[in-house]
Every structure is written in C-alpha cells, then in structure tokens.
A tleap script that builds the chain and sets N, CA, C and O, in Angstrom:
source leaprc.protein.ff14SB
mol = sequence {
  NALA GLU GLU GLU VAL PRO GLY SER GLU GLN
  LYS GLN GLN TRP HIE CYS LEU GLU LEU TRP
  PRO ALA THR PRO GLU LEU LEU ALA LEU PRO
  LYS GLU GLU ARG VAL LEU ARG THR THR GLN
  GLU LEU LEU VAL SER HIE ASP GLY PRO PHE
  PRO PRO GLY ALA LEU THR GLU ASP ALA PRO
  ILE ILE CYS TRP GLU SER ILE GLN VAL GLN
  MET PHE PHE GLY MET VAL MET GLY GLY PRO
  VAL VAL ILE ILE PHE PHE PRO ILE VAL ALA
  ALA LEU LEU ARG SER TRP HIE ALA LEU VAL
  CYS GLY ASP VAL GLY VAL GLY LEU CPRO
}
set mol.1.N position { 63.211 104.247 78.658 }
set mol.1.CA position { 63.633 102.875 78.548 }
set mol.1.C position { 65.351 102.913 78.394 }
set mol.1.O position { 65.956 103.844 77.862 }
set mol.2.N position { 65.925 101.823 78.917 }
set mol.2.CA position { 67.347 101.731 78.830 }
set mol.2.C position { 67.732 101.375 77.439 }
set mol.2.O position { 67.077 100.591 76.752 }
set mol.3.N position { 68.865 102.004 77.027 }
set mol.3.CA position { 69.265 101.878 75.727 }
set mol.3.C position { 70.178 100.693 75.700 }
set mol.3.O position { 71.001 100.627 76.613 }
set mol.4.N position { 70.163 99.699 74.755 }
set mol.4.CA position { 71.130 98.672 74.884 }
set mol.4.C position { 72.301 98.839 74.066 }
set mol.4.O position { 72.212 99.374 72.960 }
set mol.5.N position { 73.438 98.402 74.549 }
set mol.5.CA position { 74.614 98.617 73.925 }
set mol.5.C position { 74.794 97.475 72.881 }
set mol.5.O position { 74.532 96.307 73.164 }
set mol.6.N position { 75.243 97.858 71.688 }
set mol.6.CA position { 75.439 96.930 70.581 }
set mol.6.C position { 76.485 95.843 71.134 }
set mol.6.O position { 77.506 96.223 71.707 }
set mol.7.N position { 76.211 94.525 70.954 }
set mol.7.CA position { 77.097 93.504 71.272 }
set mol.7.C position { 76.830 92.993 72.736 }
set mol.7.O position { 77.359 91.945 73.108 }
set mol.8.N position { 76.053 93.689 73.530 }
set mol.8.CA position { 75.859 93.200 74.917 }
set mol.8.C position { 75.271 92.072 75.138 }
set mol.8.O position { 75.429 91.462 76.195 }
set mol.9.N position { 74.356 91.560 73.958 }
set mol.9.CA position { 73.685 90.342 74.099 }
set mol.9.C position { 74.667 89.114 73.995 }
set mol.9.O position { 74.299 88.002 74.376 }
set mol.10.N position { 75.864 89.323 73.498 }
set mol.10.CA position { 76.862 88.336 73.257 }
set mol.10.C position { 77.330 87.980 74.933 }
set mol.10.O position { 77.254 88.661 75.955 }
set mol.11.N position { 77.796 86.711 74.694 }
set mol.11.CA position { 78.264 86.128 76.128 }
set mol.11.C position { 79.651 86.536 76.096 }
set mol.11.O position { 80.404 86.260 75.162 }
set mol.12.N position { 80.044 87.312 77.306 }
set mol.12.CA position { 81.499 87.763 77.424 }
set mol.12.C position { 82.260 86.734 78.197 }
set mol.12.O position { 81.760 86.174 79.173 }
set mol.13.N position { 83.451 86.487 77.769 }
set mol.13.CA position { 84.370 85.497 78.455 }
set mol.13.C position { 85.526 86.329 79.037 }
set mol.13.O position { 86.125 87.148 78.340 }
set mol.14.N position { 85.790 86.132 80.165 }
set mol.14.CA position { 86.990 86.806 80.945 }
set mol.14.C position { 88.164 85.863 80.984 }
set mol.14.O position { 87.983 84.649 81.075 }
set mol.15.N position { 89.264 86.353 80.924 }
set mol.15.CA position { 90.501 85.579 80.931 }
set mol.15.C position { 91.534 86.116 81.928 }
set mol.15.O position { 91.558 87.316 82.199 }
set mol.16.N position { 92.402 85.225 82.487 }
set mol.16.CA position { 93.337 85.492 83.437 }
set mol.16.C position { 94.584 84.583 83.063 }
set mol.16.O position { 94.518 83.368 82.876 }
set mol.17.N position { 95.633 85.294 82.989 }
set mol.17.CA position { 96.922 84.494 82.625 }
set mol.17.C position { 97.597 84.352 83.910 }
set mol.17.O position { 97.969 85.370 84.494 }
set mol.18.N position { 97.825 83.019 84.489 }
set mol.18.CA position { 98.645 82.923 85.815 }
set mol.18.C position { 99.933 82.740 85.294 }
set mol.18.O position { 100.181 81.832 84.500 }
set mol.19.N position { 100.866 83.636 85.733 }
set mol.19.CA position { 102.314 83.503 85.206 }
set mol.19.C position { 103.199 82.597 86.176 }
set mol.19.O position { 104.149 81.913 85.797 }
set mol.20.N position { 102.743 82.701 87.473 }
set mol.20.CA position { 103.795 82.028 88.486 }
set mol.20.C position { 103.996 80.601 88.201 }
set mol.20.O position { 105.040 80.158 88.681 }
set mol.21.N position { 103.288 79.782 87.561 }
set mol.21.CA position { 103.752 78.434 87.246 }
set mol.21.C position { 104.472 78.190 85.990 }
set mol.21.O position { 104.855 77.056 85.703 }
set mol.22.N position { 104.701 79.339 85.126 }
set mol.22.CA position { 105.558 79.363 83.998 }
set mol.22.C position { 106.938 78.953 84.371 }
set mol.22.O position { 107.563 79.521 85.267 }
set mol.23.N position { 107.449 77.874 83.615 }
set mol.23.CA position { 108.716 77.464 83.928 }
set mol.23.C position { 109.821 77.988 82.770 }
set mol.23.O position { 109.417 78.360 81.669 }
set mol.24.N position { 111.071 77.985 83.072 }
set mol.24.CA position { 111.949 78.521 82.244 }
set mol.24.C position { 111.873 77.712 80.891 }
set mol.24.O position { 112.060 78.290 79.821 }
set mol.25.N position { 111.615 76.462 80.955 }
set mol.25.CA position { 111.508 75.582 79.714 }
set mol.25.C position { 110.440 75.983 78.802 }
set mol.25.O position { 110.576 75.957 77.578 }
set mol.26.N position { 109.353 76.362 79.417 }
set mol.26.CA position { 108.130 76.885 78.721 }
set mol.26.C position { 108.471 78.190 77.965 }
set mol.26.O position { 108.209 78.360 76.774 }
set mol.27.N position { 109.058 79.067 78.735 }
set mol.27.CA position { 109.466 80.295 78.181 }
set mol.27.C position { 110.530 80.201 77.103 }
set mol.27.O position { 110.665 81.096 76.269 }
set mol.28.N position { 111.257 79.153 77.124 }
set mol.28.CA position { 112.388 79.101 76.133 }
set mol.28.C position { 111.813 78.333 74.814 }
set mol.28.O position { 112.579 78.142 73.869 }
set mol.29.N position { 110.601 77.941 74.764 }
set mol.29.CA position { 109.984 77.503 73.450 }
set mol.29.C position { 109.982 78.328 72.394 }
set mol.29.O position { 110.042 79.540 72.604 }
set mol.30.N position { 109.914 77.824 71.067 }
set mol.30.CA position { 109.584 78.801 70.034 }
set mol.30.C position { 108.285 79.448 70.202 }
set mol.30.O position { 107.423 78.864 70.859 }
set mol.31.N position { 108.041 80.630 69.663 }
set mol.31.CA position { 106.887 81.583 69.928 }
set mol.31.C position { 105.605 80.706 69.637 }
set mol.31.O position { 104.740 80.634 70.510 }
set mol.32.N position { 105.469 80.097 68.544 }
set mol.32.CA position { 104.130 79.379 68.209 }
set mol.32.C position { 103.731 78.296 69.356 }
set mol.32.O position { 102.629 78.201 69.896 }
set mol.33.N position { 104.737 77.604 69.571 }
set mol.33.CA position { 104.492 76.497 70.537 }
set mol.33.C position { 104.218 77.075 72.006 }
set mol.33.O position { 103.336 76.623 72.736 }
set mol.34.N position { 105.061 78.107 72.348 }
set mol.34.CA position { 105.020 78.743 73.575 }
set mol.34.C position { 103.500 79.411 73.764 }
set mol.34.O position { 102.844 79.275 74.796 }
set mol.35.N position { 103.121 80.045 72.765 }
set mol.35.CA position { 101.687 80.549 72.729 }
set mol.35.C position { 100.660 79.576 72.965 }
set mol.35.O position { 99.700 79.839 73.689 }
set mol.36.N position { 100.809 78.433 72.379 }
set mol.36.CA position { 99.862 77.332 72.336 }
set mol.36.C position { 99.762 76.778 73.797 }
set mol.36.O position { 98.715 76.685 74.437 }
set mol.37.N position { 101.101 76.397 74.258 }
set mol.37.CA position { 101.231 75.703 75.538 }
set mol.37.C position { 100.821 76.758 76.576 }
set mol.37.O position { 100.216 76.375 77.577 }
set mol.38.N position { 101.101 78.031 76.414 }
set mol.38.CA position { 100.561 78.867 77.405 }
set mol.38.C position { 99.169 79.061 77.628 }
set mol.38.O position { 98.657 79.095 78.746 }
set mol.39.N position { 98.517 79.197 76.464 }
set mol.39.CA position { 96.917 79.205 76.511 }
set mol.39.C position { 96.379 77.875 77.079 }
set mol.39.O position { 95.361 77.897 77.770 }
set mol.40.N position { 96.990 76.774 76.829 }
set mol.40.CA position { 96.592 75.520 77.445 }
set mol.40.C position { 96.728 75.217 78.899 }
set mol.40.O position { 95.914 74.583 79.571 }
set mol.41.N position { 97.825 75.730 79.299 }
set mol.41.CA position { 98.440 75.431 80.642 }
set mol.41.C position { 98.144 76.530 81.706 }
set mol.41.O position { 97.817 76.196 82.845 }
set mol.42.N position { 98.241 77.690 81.386 }
set mol.42.CA position { 98.342 78.910 82.087 }
set mol.42.C position { 97.066 79.899 82.060 }
set mol.42.O position { 96.912 80.819 82.864 }
set mol.43.N position { 96.270 79.608 81.127 }
set mol.43.CA position { 95.150 80.498 80.889 }
set mol.43.C position { 93.904 79.987 81.606 }
set mol.43.O position { 93.470 78.851 81.415 }
set mol.44.N position { 93.343 80.865 82.439 }
set mol.44.CA position { 92.100 80.563 83.190 }
set mol.44.C position { 91.128 81.426 82.625 }
set mol.44.O position { 91.334 82.634 82.503 }
set mol.45.N position { 89.896 80.770 82.212 }
set mol.45.CA position { 88.740 81.485 81.631 }
set mol.45.C position { 87.456 81.290 82.333 }
set mol.45.O position { 87.181 80.267 82.960 }
set mol.46.N position { 86.646 82.360 82.198 }
set mol.46.CA position { 85.242 82.163 83.135 }
set mol.46.C position { 84.267 83.064 82.196 }
set mol.46.O position { 84.627 84.050 81.552 }
set mol.47.N position { 83.097 82.576 82.249 }
set mol.47.CA position { 82.120 83.338 81.446 }
set mol.47.C position { 81.591 84.392 82.394 }
set mol.47.O position { 80.933 84.158 83.408 }
set mol.48.N position { 82.010 85.749 81.882 }
set mol.48.CA position { 81.590 86.829 82.773 }
set mol.48.C position { 82.782 87.051 83.853 }
set mol.48.O position { 83.828 86.402 83.822 }
set mol.49.N position { 82.496 88.025 84.787 }
set mol.49.CA position { 83.586 88.312 85.717 }
set mol.49.C position { 83.725 87.017 86.638 }
set mol.49.O position { 82.836 86.222 86.942 }
set mol.50.N position { 85.038 87.010 86.994 }
set mol.50.CA position { 85.433 85.996 87.873 }
set mol.50.C position { 84.694 86.180 89.408 }
set mol.50.O position { 84.686 87.276 89.968 }
set mol.51.N position { 84.164 85.133 89.925 }
set mol.51.CA position { 83.609 85.269 91.148 }
set mol.51.C position { 84.641 85.657 92.275 }
set mol.51.O position { 85.830 85.407 92.075 }
set mol.52.N position { 84.260 86.231 93.404 }
set mol.52.CA position { 85.209 86.599 94.415 }
set mol.52.C position { 85.845 85.362 94.937 }
set mol.52.O position { 85.188 84.372 95.258 }
set mol.53.N position { 87.311 85.449 95.023 }
set mol.53.CA position { 88.153 84.248 95.548 }
set mol.53.C position { 88.392 83.174 94.384 }
set mol.53.O position { 88.937 82.119 94.710 }
set mol.54.N position { 88.047 83.357 93.140 }
set mol.54.CA position { 88.254 82.380 92.188 }
set mol.54.C position { 89.732 82.391 91.791 }
set mol.54.O position { 90.285 81.328 91.510 }
set mol.55.N position { 90.339 83.459 91.761 }
set mol.55.CA position { 91.776 83.571 91.455 }
set mol.55.C position { 92.735 83.543 92.584 }
set mol.55.O position { 93.948 83.637 92.393 }
set mol.56.N position { 92.213 83.416 93.743 }
set mol.56.CA position { 93.223 83.168 94.920 }
set mol.56.C position { 93.686 81.808 95.136 }
set mol.56.O position { 92.959 80.859 95.429 }
set mol.57.N position { 94.955 81.775 94.972 }
set mol.57.CA position { 95.522 80.460 95.048 }
set mol.57.C position { 97.035 80.751 95.645 }
set mol.57.O position { 97.715 81.656 95.162 }
set mol.58.N position { 97.484 79.981 96.657 }
set mol.58.CA position { 98.774 80.092 97.132 }
set mol.58.C position { 99.771 79.514 96.225 }
set mol.58.O position { 99.710 78.353 95.819 }
set mol.59.N position { 100.719 80.376 95.908 }
set mol.59.CA position { 102.059 79.821 94.982 }
set mol.59.C position { 102.857 79.232 95.779 }
set mol.59.O position { 103.095 79.718 96.885 }
set mol.60.N position { 103.403 78.104 95.370 }
set mol.60.CA position { 104.306 77.419 96.224 }
set mol.60.C position { 105.699 78.290 96.209 }
set mol.60.O position { 106.274 78.663 95.186 }
set mol.61.N position { 106.118 78.535 97.554 }
set mol.61.CA position { 107.255 79.422 97.641 }
set mol.61.C position { 108.067 78.815 98.978 }
set mol.61.O position { 107.513 78.512 100.035 }
set mol.62.N position { 109.354 78.716 98.728 }
set mol.62.CA position { 110.075 78.147 99.862 }
set mol.62.C position { 110.475 79.332 100.720 }
set mol.62.O position { 110.407 80.493 100.317 }
set mol.63.N position { 110.966 78.915 102.131 }
set mol.63.CA position { 111.310 79.977 103.036 }
set mol.63.C position { 112.466 80.784 102.523 }
set mol.63.O position { 112.423 81.980 102.809 }
set mol.64.N position { 113.453 80.381 101.848 }
set mol.64.CA position { 114.601 81.106 101.250 }
set mol.64.C position { 114.137 82.077 100.282 }
set mol.64.O position { 114.596 83.219 100.266 }
set mol.65.N position { 113.144 81.631 99.380 }
set mol.65.CA position { 112.630 82.662 98.411 }
set mol.65.C position { 111.827 83.753 99.056 }
set mol.65.O position { 111.870 84.879 98.558 }
set mol.66.N position { 111.042 83.499 100.206 }
set mol.66.CA position { 110.330 84.498 100.969 }
set mol.66.C position { 111.302 85.406 101.572 }
set mol.66.O position { 110.991 86.592 101.683 }
set mol.67.N position { 112.505 84.972 101.998 }
set mol.67.CA position { 113.481 85.858 102.645 }
set mol.67.C position { 114.092 86.771 101.663 }
set mol.67.O position { 114.349 87.945 101.929 }
set mol.68.N position { 114.339 86.171 100.430 }
set mol.68.CA position { 114.904 87.100 99.358 }
set mol.68.C position { 114.021 88.243 98.972 }
set mol.68.O position { 114.513 89.356 98.783 }
set mol.69.N position { 112.701 88.014 98.841 }
set mol.69.CA position { 111.759 88.941 98.534 }
set mol.69.C position { 111.632 89.937 99.606 }
set mol.69.O position { 111.583 91.118 99.263 }
set mol.70.N position { 111.575 89.653 100.794 }
set mol.70.CA position { 111.641 90.453 101.869 }
set mol.70.C position { 112.817 91.435 101.984 }
set mol.70.O position { 112.658 92.613 102.305 }
set mol.71.N position { 113.928 90.918 101.719 }
set mol.71.CA position { 115.223 91.539 101.659 }
set mol.71.C position { 115.289 92.582 100.616 }
set mol.71.O position { 115.792 93.676 100.872 }
set mol.72.N position { 114.725 92.250 99.256 }
set mol.72.CA position { 114.682 93.060 98.183 }
set mol.72.C position { 113.831 94.307 98.599 }
set mol.72.O position { 114.344 95.426 98.617 }
set mol.73.N position { 112.485 94.088 98.941 }
set mol.73.CA position { 111.584 95.075 99.377 }
set mol.73.C position { 112.040 96.003 100.515 }
set mol.73.O position { 111.806 97.210 100.570 }
set mol.74.N position { 112.706 95.292 101.395 }
set mol.74.CA position { 113.403 96.119 102.533 }
set mol.74.C position { 114.379 97.154 102.024 }
set mol.74.O position { 114.339 98.291 102.495 }
set mol.75.N position { 115.294 96.812 101.043 }
set mol.75.CA position { 116.201 97.714 100.543 }
set mol.75.C position { 115.588 98.716 99.534 }
set mol.75.O position { 115.971 99.885 99.480 }
set mol.76.N position { 114.685 98.242 98.789 }
set mol.76.CA position { 114.041 99.187 97.874 }
set mol.76.C position { 113.101 100.185 98.477 }
set mol.76.O position { 113.129 101.355 98.095 }
set mol.77.N position { 112.315 99.800 99.350 }
set mol.77.CA position { 111.366 100.562 100.147 }
set mol.77.C position { 111.910 101.215 101.339 }
set mol.77.O position { 111.523 102.329 101.693 }
set mol.78.N position { 112.820 100.525 101.978 }
set mol.78.CA position { 113.454 100.976 103.241 }
set mol.78.C position { 114.586 101.910 102.966 }
set mol.78.O position { 114.939 102.728 103.816 }
set mol.79.N position { 115.091 101.822 101.945 }
set mol.79.CA position { 116.491 102.751 101.614 }
set mol.79.C position { 116.169 104.153 101.582 }
set mol.79.O position { 116.935 104.926 102.158 }
set mol.80.N position { 114.977 104.672 100.895 }
set mol.80.CA position { 114.719 106.149 101.023 }
set mol.80.C position { 114.484 106.599 102.575 }
set mol.80.O position { 114.866 107.689 103.001 }
set mol.81.N position { 113.912 105.773 103.242 }
set mol.81.CA position { 113.613 106.094 104.634 }
set mol.81.C position { 115.078 106.319 105.386 }
set mol.81.O position { 115.319 107.275 106.122 }
set mol.82.N position { 115.941 105.332 105.081 }
set mol.82.CA position { 117.232 105.548 105.776 }
set mol.82.C position { 118.014 106.749 105.348 }
set mol.82.O position { 118.761 107.397 106.081 }
set mol.83.N position { 117.756 106.989 104.036 }
set mol.83.CA position { 118.578 108.218 103.444 }
set mol.83.C position { 117.993 109.564 104.061 }
set mol.83.O position { 118.688 110.552 104.296 }
set mol.84.N position { 116.648 109.475 104.288 }
set mol.84.CA position { 116.116 110.736 104.957 }
set mol.84.C position { 116.812 110.975 106.343 }
set mol.84.O position { 117.267 112.068 106.679 }
set mol.85.N position { 116.843 109.986 107.014 }
set mol.85.CA position { 117.398 110.197 108.379 }
set mol.85.C position { 119.063 110.063 108.558 }
set mol.85.O position { 119.652 110.281 109.617 }
set mol.86.N position { 119.613 109.709 107.460 }
set mol.86.CA position { 121.135 109.762 107.360 }
set mol.86.C position { 121.707 111.067 107.850 }
set mol.86.O position { 122.504 111.053 108.788 }
set mol.87.N position { 121.338 112.223 107.257 }
set mol.87.CA position { 121.962 113.474 107.747 }
set mol.87.C position { 121.693 113.859 109.106 }
set mol.87.O position { 122.523 114.493 109.759 }
set mol.88.N position { 120.358 113.441 109.657 }
set mol.88.CA position { 120.076 113.673 111.059 }
set mol.88.C position { 120.950 112.991 112.015 }
set mol.88.O position { 121.394 113.569 113.007 }
set mol.89.N position { 121.228 111.641 111.701 }
set mol.89.CA position { 122.077 110.921 112.539 }
set mol.89.C position { 123.396 111.333 112.457 }
set mol.89.O position { 124.109 111.204 113.453 }
set mol.90.N position { 123.879 111.848 111.344 }
set mol.90.CA position { 125.242 112.308 111.136 }
set mol.90.C position { 125.352 113.591 111.911 }
set mol.90.O position { 126.408 113.770 112.518 }
set mol.91.N position { 124.433 114.493 111.978 }
set mol.91.CA position { 124.507 115.622 112.691 }
set mol.91.C position { 124.576 115.352 114.297 }
set mol.91.O position { 125.286 116.017 115.052 }
set mol.92.N position { 123.832 114.404 114.660 }
set mol.92.CA position { 123.906 114.035 116.030 }
set mol.92.C position { 125.205 113.376 116.454 }
set mol.92.O position { 125.654 113.553 117.587 }
set mol.93.N position { 125.767 112.671 115.614 }
set mol.93.CA position { 127.131 112.104 115.807 }
set mol.93.C position { 128.262 112.975 115.572 }
set mol.93.O position { 129.417 112.636 115.832 }
set mol.94.N position { 127.932 114.122 115.069 }
set mol.94.CA position { 128.816 115.292 114.776 }
set mol.94.C position { 129.727 115.233 113.528 }
set mol.94.O position { 130.449 116.187 113.239 }
set mol.95.N position { 129.681 114.012 112.735 }
set mol.95.CA position { 130.441 114.035 111.570 }
set mol.95.C position { 129.915 112.833 110.714 }
set mol.95.O position { 129.386 111.831 111.197 }
set mol.96.N position { 130.122 113.056 109.407 }
set mol.96.CA position { 129.796 112.071 108.415 }
set mol.96.C position { 130.840 110.819 108.670 }
set mol.96.O position { 130.464 109.648 108.693 }
set mol.97.N position { 132.043 111.188 108.837 }
set mol.97.CA position { 133.036 110.100 109.084 }
set mol.97.C position { 132.707 109.230 110.156 }
set mol.97.O position { 132.938 108.026 110.044 }
set mol.98.N position { 132.101 109.788 111.371 }
set mol.98.CA position { 131.757 108.899 112.376 }
set mol.98.C position { 130.608 107.963 112.139 }
set mol.98.O position { 130.496 106.873 112.699 }
set mol.99.N position { 129.730 108.483 111.235 }
set mol.99.CA position { 128.458 107.587 111.036 }
set mol.99.C position { 128.954 106.468 109.895 }
set mol.99.O position { 128.552 105.308 109.991 }
set mol.100.N position { 129.766 106.835 108.906 }
set mol.100.CA position { 130.167 105.943 107.880 }
set mol.100.C position { 131.265 104.995 108.522 }
set mol.100.O position { 131.123 103.782 108.373 }
set mol.101.N position { 132.245 105.435 109.158 }
set mol.101.CA position { 133.417 104.571 109.684 }
set mol.101.C position { 133.024 103.888 111.019 }
set mol.101.O position { 133.599 102.878 111.426 }
set mol.102.N position { 132.061 104.469 111.641 }
set mol.102.CA position { 131.688 103.653 112.901 }
set mol.102.C position { 132.567 104.065 114.065 }
set mol.102.O position { 132.579 103.371 115.082 }
set mol.103.N position { 133.402 105.311 113.950 }
set mol.103.CA position { 134.181 105.573 115.205 }
set mol.103.C position { 133.560 106.691 115.924 }
set mol.103.O position { 134.102 107.789 116.053 }
set mol.104.N position { 132.343 106.364 116.413 }
set mol.104.CA position { 131.565 107.129 117.287 }
set mol.104.C position { 132.333 107.448 118.633 }
set mol.104.O position { 132.936 106.558 119.233 }
set mol.105.N position { 132.293 108.566 119.017 }
set mol.105.CA position { 133.045 108.968 120.285 }
set mol.105.C position { 134.535 109.439 120.157 }
set mol.105.O position { 135.141 110.013 121.062 }
set mol.106.N position { 135.033 109.143 118.979 }
set mol.106.CA position { 136.430 109.544 118.736 }
set mol.106.C position { 136.584 111.015 118.440 }
set mol.106.O position { 136.054 111.515 117.448 }
set mol.107.N position { 137.331 111.733 119.324 }
set mol.107.CA position { 137.500 113.108 119.152 }
set mol.107.C position { 136.342 113.978 119.620 }
set mol.107.O position { 136.272 115.182 119.373 }
set mol.108.N position { 135.385 113.249 120.352 }
set mol.108.CA position { 134.223 114.054 120.903 }
set mol.108.C position { 134.797 114.569 122.206 }
set mol.108.O position { 135.576 113.820 122.796 }
set mol.109.N position { 134.485 115.873 122.786 }
set mol.109.CA position { 134.851 116.306 124.071 }
set mol.109.C position { 134.325 115.616 125.245 }
set mol.109.O position { 134.641 115.989 126.374 }
savepdb mol mol.pdb
quit
C-alpha cells in the first residue's frame, strides 16, 4: 500500500506574482501598503498547479522598448562572440591598428 505524506490531504494553493504590471508608484509605497496592494493587484492564485497556458499573457511593450531589449542582449550575448573573432580579423588585416582605426590597406604591400 502507498504511504500517505502528512499534510497531503490539505488543499494546496499555488501562487504567482506577476511583476510586469508593477508601477513605480506602487514600488514607492511604504512596505505595509506595498505588500497589501501587491497581493491584491499582482498575485495570481490557483488551487493546485496552474493549468498549461494559464500564466501566458502578453505584456504591453512598445516598439522602442523591444528594440532596447534586443540591443542590450545583442551587446551582452554578442560581445563575447565578437571578442573571440577580434584577434583573427586583426591577424587577417595584419595589425590591431588597422582593425581599430579602420585604415585597412594602408601600408600593405
């Protein structure tokens, strides 16, 4: 027979705190009021595990914000790739100076 875990007969409630709609005004409130309003406005609860797709909601984002995020991740995640190939390109151009200053072809035979 299966052994029952103590407390498993109790109804479990799952919670998710959606932070994307949090405004600067809400975050600037005193702690007690901020906690109260956060649980009222940003907390999503469900009895048991959330069903698939229950927490998928498109956050409103404008085009400029999307471009900023892409630029940030392009620098953070693309920077190391560029750094890896930097010495190879410099060797092909025959000098660091040519790569950095852009005077490709100057002084080449």
